[in-house]
C-alpha positions in Angstrom: 40.4 95.3 86.8 42.9 97.8 85.6 46.2 97.9 87.5 46.2 100.9 89.7 48.7 103.7 88.8 51.2 103.7 91.6 51.5 106.9 93.6 54.3 109.3 93.5 56.1 108.0 96.6 56.0 104.5 95.2 57.3 105.6 91.8 60.1 107.5 93.7 61.3 104.4 95.2 60.7 101.7 92.5 60.8 103.8 89.3 64.5 103.3 88.4 65.2 99.7 87.5 68.1 98.8 85.3 67.8 96.1 82.7 70.7 93.7 82.7 72.2 93.9 79.2 72.9 90.6 77.4 76.4 91.7 76.5 79.1 92.5 79.0 80.7 96.1 79.7 84.3 96.4 78.7 85.2 97.6 82.3 83.9 96.1 85.6 80.8 98.0 86.8 80.6 99.1 90.4 77.9 97.4 92.3 76.9 100.0 94.9 74.3 97.9 97.1 74.2 97.0 100.6 71.2 94.8 100.1 70.1 92.2 97.4 66.8 90.8 96.5 66.0 87.0 96.4 63.4 85.1 94.4 62.6 82.7 97.2 64.0 81.1 100.3 65.5 78.3 98.0 67.8 81.0 96.2 68.8 82.3 99.8 69.9 78.7 100.6 71.7 78.3 97.3 73.6 81.5 97.6 74.6 80.9 101.3 75.8 77.4 100.3 77.7 78.7 97.3 75.7 76.5 94.9 75.1 79.6 92.8 76.8 83.0 92.6 75.1 85.7 94.4 75.3 88.4 96.9 73.8 88.5 100.4 74.5 91.7 102.4 76.9 94.5 102.1 80.3 93.2 101.2 79.3 89.6 101.8 79.5 88.3 98.3 79.7 91.8 96.6 80.7 91.3 93.0 83.3 93.9 93.2 85.0 92.3 96.2 84.8 88.9 94.9 86.3 90.1 91.6 89.2 91.8 93.4 89.8 88.8 95.7 90.0 86.5 92.7 92.4 88.8 90.9 94.8 89.2 93.8 94.7 85.4 94.6 95.8 84.8 90.9 98.6 87.5 91.2 99.9 85.9 94.5 99.4 82.1 93.2 97.0 81.5 96.1 93.9 79.3 96.4 92.2 82.0 98.5 92.3 85.8 99.1 90.6 87.9 101.8 90.5 91.7 101.2 90.2 93.9 104.2 90.0 97.8 104.8 93.8 98.1 105.3 96.8 96.1 105.8 96.5 96.4 109.7 93.0 95.0 109.4 94.4 92.0 107.6 96.9 91.3 110.3 94.2 91.8 112.9 91.8 89.3 111.1 94.5 86.7 110.8 95.9 87.1 114.5 92.3 87.1 116.1 91.2 84.0 114.2 94.2 81.8 114.3 96.0 82.7 117.5 95.1 81.5 120.9 96.2 82.5 124.6 99.8 81.2 125.1 100.7 81.2 121.4 104.0 82.8 120.5 105.2 84.7 117.4 108.8 84.8 116.1 109.1 88.1 114.1 111.6 90.1 112.3 113.0 92.8 114.5 112.9 95.3 111.6 109.0 95.6 110.8 106.7 98.4 109.9 106.1 100.4 113.1 102.3 99.7 113.4 103.0 95.9 112.9 105.5 96.1 115.9 102.9 98.0 117.8 100.1 95.4 117.1 102.5 92.5 118.1 103.1 94.3 121.5 99.3 94.9 121.8 98.7 91.2 121.5 100.6 90.6 124.8 97.4 91.5 126.6 95.8 88.5 125.1 98.8 86.3 126.3 100.3 86.2 122.8 104.0 86.7 123.1 106.5 87.9 120.4 110.2 87.0 120.1 111.8 89.8 117.9 115.0 88.5 116.1 117.4 89.0 113.3 115.7 86.9 110.6 118.7 87.3 108.3 120.6 85.0 110.9 119.3 81.5 110.4 121.0 80.3 113.5 119.0 82.9 115.5 115.7 81.9 113.8 116.2 78.2 114.5 117.1 78.9 118.2 113.9 81.2 118.5 111.6 78.6 116.9 112.9 75.9 119.1 110.8 77.4 121.9 107.7 76.9 119.7 105.8 79.3 117.6 102.5 79.5 115.9 103.8 82.1 113.3 107.1 83.5 112.0 106.6 87.0 110.5 108.9 88.7 108.2 108.7 91.4 105.5 109.9 90.5 101.9 111.7 93.9 101.9 111.9 95.4 105.3 110.5 98.9 106.0 112.5 101.1 105.8 115.9 99.7 105.3 115.1 97.1 102.7 116.5 94.0 104.2 115.6 90.9 102.2 114.1 87.9 103.7 115.4 84.6 102.5 111.9 83.2 102.2 112.8 79.7 100.8 115.3 79.2 103.8 112.9 80.6 106.4 110.1 78.5 105.1 112.0 75.3 105.5 113.1 76.3 109.1 109.6 77.4 110.1 108.1 74.2 108.5 110.5 72.0 110.6 109.5 73.7 113.7 105.6 73.5 113.0 105.3 77.2 112.5 103.5 79.0 109.8 105.4 81.6 107.7 103.6 84.8 107.2 105.1 87.3 104.9 104.3 90.9 104.5 104.9 91.4 100.8 103.9 95.0 100.5 107.0 96.7 99.3 107.9 93.8 96.9 104.3 93.4 95.6 103.4 90.4 93.7 105.3 91.9 90.8 108.6 91.4 92.4 107.8 88.4 94.7 105.2 85.6 95.2 106.0 84.4 98.7 103.6 81.4 98.5 105.7 80.1 95.6 108.7 80.2 97.7 107.2 78.3 100.6 105.4 80.9 102.7 102.0 79.9 104.1 100.4 83.4 104.0 101.2 86.5 102.0 100.0 89.8 103.2 99.8 92.9 101.1 98.8 96.5 102.0 97.0 97.0 98.7 97.0 100.7 99.6 100.6 100.9 98.4 101.5 99.5 94.9 98.5 97.5 94.1 96.4 100.7 94.5 99.2 102.8 93.2 97.5 106.2 93.4 97.1 107.3 97.0 93.4 107.2 96.8 92.4 104.0 98.6 93.1 102.1 101.7 92.9 98.1 101.6 94.7 95.1 102.6 94.9 91.3 101.4 95.6 88.0 103.0 96.4 85.2 100.6 97.0 81.6 101.3 95.3 78.1 101.3 91.5 78.1 101.4 91.3 75.8 104.4 93.8 77.9 106.4 92.0 81.1 105.7 88.4 79.8 106.1 88.0 80.8 109.6 89.8 84.1 109.0 87.2 85.0 106.3 84.3 84.1 108.6 85.6 86.4 111.4 86.4 89.2 108.9 82.9 89.1 107.7 81.3 88.9 111.2 83.5 92.0 112.2 82.7 93.9 108.9 86.3 93.8 108.0 85.6 94.2 104.3 85.8 97.1 101.9 83.0 98.8 100.0 82.3 98.2 96.3 84.0 101.4 95.1 87.4 100.8 96.8 87.2 97.2 95.6 86.4 98.5 92.1 89.2 101.1 92.1 91.9 98.6 93.4 91.0 96.2 90.5 91.1 99.1 88.1 94.6 100.1 89.4 95.9 96.7 89.2 95.3 96.7 85.4 98.4 98.9 85.1 100.5 97.1 87.9 103.1 95.6 85.5 103.8 98.8 83.6 104.0 101.0 86.7 106.3 98.6 88.6 108.5 98.0 85.6 109.1 101.8 85.2 109.3 102.8 88.9 111.6 99.8 89.7 113.9 100.9 86.8 113.9 104.4 88.1 114.6 103.4 91.7 117.7 101.4 90.7 119.1 104.3 88.6 118.5 106.7 91.4 120.0 104.5 94.1 123.1 104.1 91.8 123.3 107.9 91.4 122.8 108.5 95.1 125.7 106.3 96.0 128.0 108.7 94.3 126.8 111.9 95.9 129.2 113.1 98.6 126.2 114.5 100.8 124.5 111.1 100.9 126.2 109.0 103.9 124.6 105.6 102.8 122.1 104.2 100.3 119.9 101.2 101.0 118.4 99.4 97.9 118.7 95.7 97.4 119.6 96.2 93.7 123.0 97.6 94.7 126.0 95.4 95.0 126.7 97.2 98.3 123.5 96.0 99.9 124.1 93.2 102.5 121.4 91.1 100.9 122.1 91.7 97.2 122.6 87.9 96.7 119.5 87.0 98.4 117.6 89.6 96.5 118.8 88.1 93.2 117.3 84.7 94.3 114.1 85.9 95.9 113.0 88.8 93.8 111.8 88.8 90.1 111.8 91.5 87.6 113.9 94.0 89.5 114.5 95.0 93.1 111.6 97.2 94.0 110.7 100.7 93.8 111.7 102.0 97.3 115.1 103.5 98.1 116.3 104.7 101.6 119.2 106.9 102.1 121.0 108.6 105.0 122.0 112.1 105.5 124.2 113.7 108.2 122.6 116.5 110.1 119.4 114.8 111.1 116.0 116.2 110.8 117.3 119.7 109.9 119.1 118.3 106.9 115.9 116.5 105.8 113.9 119.8 105.9 116.7 121.7 104.2 116.7 119.3 101.3 112.9 119.1 101.3 112.7 122.9 101.1 114.4 122.9 97.6 112.6 120.0 96.0 109.9 120.9 93.4 108.7 117.7 92.2 109.3 115.2 95.0 106.8 115.8 98.0 106.7 114.7 101.6 103.9 112.0 101.8 103.7 109.6 104.8 102.9 106.7 102.7 104.4 105.0 99.5 103.6 103.1 96.3 102.1 105.9 94.2 103.0 106.8 90.7 104.5 110.0 91.8 107.8 110.0 93.7 107.5 110.9 97.4 109.7 111.0 100.4 109.0 109.9 103.9 110.8 110.4 107.3 110.4 107.0 109.2 111.6 108.4 112.5 108.6 111.0 112.5 105.9 108.7 110.7 105.9 105.0 110.2 108.3 104.2 113.2 107.3 107.2 115.4 105.5 105.1 118.0 108.7 103.2 118.7 111.0 104.6 121.6 114.1 106.6 120.5 116.3 103.8 121.8 114.3 101.1 119.7 114.7 103.2 116.7 118.4 103.7 117.0 118.8 99.9 117.6 117.1 99.4 114.2 119.1 102.0 112.4 116.3 104.4 112.1 117.7 107.8 112.9 116.5 111.4 112.0 118.7 111.6 109.0 117.1 108.4 107.3 115.0 109.2 104.2 112.7 106.6 102.7 112.0 107.5 99.0 109.1 105.8 97.0 110.0 106.2 93.4 107.4 106.8 90.9 107.1 106.7 87.2 108.3 110.2 86.2 111.2 110.8 83.8 114.2 109.7 85.9 116.4 112.6 84.7 113.9 115.0 86.1 113.9 113.2 89.5 117.7 113.1 89.4 117.8 116.9 89.0 115.2 117.6 91.7 117.3 115.4 94.2 120.5 117.2 93.0 118.9 120.6 93.9 117.9 119.4 97.2 121.1 118.0 98.2 122.8 121.2 97.2 121.0 122.8 100.2 123.0 120.7 102.6 
């Protein structure tokens, strides 16, 4: 019997079928699929049990997500990587998986504002936080003596760019039985690999320098496979995984990470040095400067430069910031960082807005503080633009 010609509706649904080529594309394809077919139940078992490579549902085994996780794990020198839809999602997956009621976190007092907010939010689950100056090892030891599940620091703090002495902190944490969690976002794996320095978990907001173009929002956790196994399970169950396109876009962006970071870090140091000589700039924060309190630590902890972020202080508060901004032509106000273009942010009104004025003041975050994410433009053009802005003060 001749095979029946399928109806129009069937042709609509089943007519487009790609034939997998024998050769490989030069760039990673985008696998936009929420569901995957299986030959039989034996194949289902084999894929679930990781005996063969395959995808199951949505991001659970998505080729793009797996490729990105493998790439970031290699960059960080980690056994495992879990990619999430944002840096804060990475924190949440880790905390809600590994923390229990009664646990304690010892954390740097100078952290990204939303990280501080999340730590405060954890108190409703009976998880307490002890904020301390992690650049004071005596204070760190005293805080850890009370017991802690995690110690949390940023490689380069946001926004004043204090540098964590990761090897020393790792040794102290290990002696106290605590896990060292390092937010490596501002340094990126180009400048620092916290796991190689003794940290247990490295966290990245891949939105920033890994993504590099202000067009995606992702986070990543890197560490030992055994430590992160339960975190991965929870992340998948809560759908804390990005779609194929964002994973693909991040992998594509990482291809230029080294050349972007090399250029932007060199630009940042040049601008920081120039800003120190400007009479209308009260103070400059950049770990590459000899005047920075952690310059010696930075030379030991960081590689290939000192990062692409510079913070500086103006007299006159928010009015001075706006006056300078009004004269800038190339440098825009963007409430994020890490892109190829140079941008400014105002921490008191953005990243640390949720903190009380008193808390911000204690951290040195005032209305005249400017955070600048330096891009890859010609440094002479950036200097000229800043000079024009400063003339307005």
